[in-house]
C-alpha positions in Angstrom: 124.3 59.4 109.3 125.4 60.2 112.9 125.4 63.9 113.8 128.5 64.7 115.8 127.9 66.7 118.9 130.4 69.4 119.8 131.7 70.4 123.2 131.2 73.9 124.5 134.6 75.7 124.4 135.5 77.9 127.4 138.7 79.9 127.1 140.5 80.5 130.3 142.1 83.9 130.8 145.5 82.5 131.8 147.5 79.3 131.7 147.5 79.3 135.5 143.7 79.3 135.5 143.6 76.2 133.3 146.3 74.5 135.5 144.3 75.3 138.7 141.2 73.7 137.1 143.2 70.6 136.2 144.8 70.5 139.7 141.4 70.9 141.4 140.0 67.8 139.5 143.1 65.7 140.2 142.5 63.1 142.9 143.2 59.6 144.0 140.0 58.3 142.3 140.4 60.0 138.9 143.2 60.7 136.5 143.6 64.2 135.3 145.4 65.1 132.1 145.7 68.1 129.8 145.2 67.7 126.0 147.8 69.3 123.8 147.3 69.9 120.0 147.6 72.3 117.2 144.5 73.8 115.8 143.7 74.6 112.1 145.5 77.9 112.5 148.7 76.3 113.8 148.1 77.6 117.4 149.2 75.4 120.3 146.1 74.6 122.5 146.1 73.1 126.0 142.7 72.0 127.3 140.8 69.9 129.8 137.5 68.1 129.1 134.8 68.2 131.6 131.0 67.9 132.1 128.7 70.5 133.5 126.2 68.2 135.2 122.4 68.5 135.5 121.9 71.6 133.5 118.2 72.0 133.3 116.8 69.0 131.3 120.2 67.8 130.2 122.2 65.0 131.9 125.3 67.0 131.3 126.9 69.5 128.9 130.4 68.5 127.6 132.8 71.4 128.2 136.3 72.0 126.9 138.3 74.5 129.0 141.3 75.7 127.0 144.2 78.1 126.7 146.0 79.2 123.6 149.7 79.0 124.4 151.5 82.3 123.9 155.0 82.6 122.4 156.7 83.2 125.8 156.2 79.6 126.9 155.3 77.8 123.6 158.7 76.1 123.2 158.7 74.9 126.8 155.2 73.5 126.3 156.0 71.9 122.9 158.9 70.0 124.5 157.2 68.9 127.7 155.3 65.8 128.7 154.2 67.1 132.2 153.1 70.3 134.0 154.4 70.2 137.5 152.3 72.1 140.1 154.0 73.2 143.3 151.8 72.3 146.2 153.0 75.1 148.5 152.5 78.1 146.1 151.0 78.8 142.7 154.0 77.9 140.6 154.1 75.7 137.5 157.0 74.1 135.7 157.1 72.2 132.4 159.1 68.9 132.3 159.8 65.9 130.2 159.4 63.6 133.3 157.2 63.6 136.4 158.6 65.3 139.5 157.6 65.8 143.2 154.4 67.8 143.5 151.4 67.3 141.3 152.6 66.1 137.9 149.8 66.5 135.3 150.4 64.6 132.1 150.3 66.5 128.8 148.7 64.2 126.1 149.8 65.4 122.7 147.2 64.6 120.1 148.0 64.2 116.4 145.3 66.7 115.5 142.4 68.6 117.0 139.5 66.2 117.8 136.5 66.6 115.5 134.2 67.1 118.5 136.0 70.4 119.4 134.7 73.3 117.4 136.9 76.0 115.9 138.4 78.0 118.8 138.5 81.8 119.2 
């Protein structure tokens, strides 16, 4: 039997904090995306997977930075495929299609992955 390792969940204070993290990791060499799924309680979750490297004796600790979407933007997030980040100011927009600026894809998963523990 294989024991499944879980990621360490880190809740961001705001949606903008999560978007800044995703934008900071976006670059020409790598692809950045945000996972979108509903948890066991029906809450809409946005999150970014990452690795906290070289932590003591570990090669890396898998991290999941997440935000629980509140009702004020839930419908927009549900119906969007991208988050557009304005490059001149801290402004985000939800969209079905990529637009000028940084377009971060939202990847809608069918369910919460088993390696993500229950979220607070």
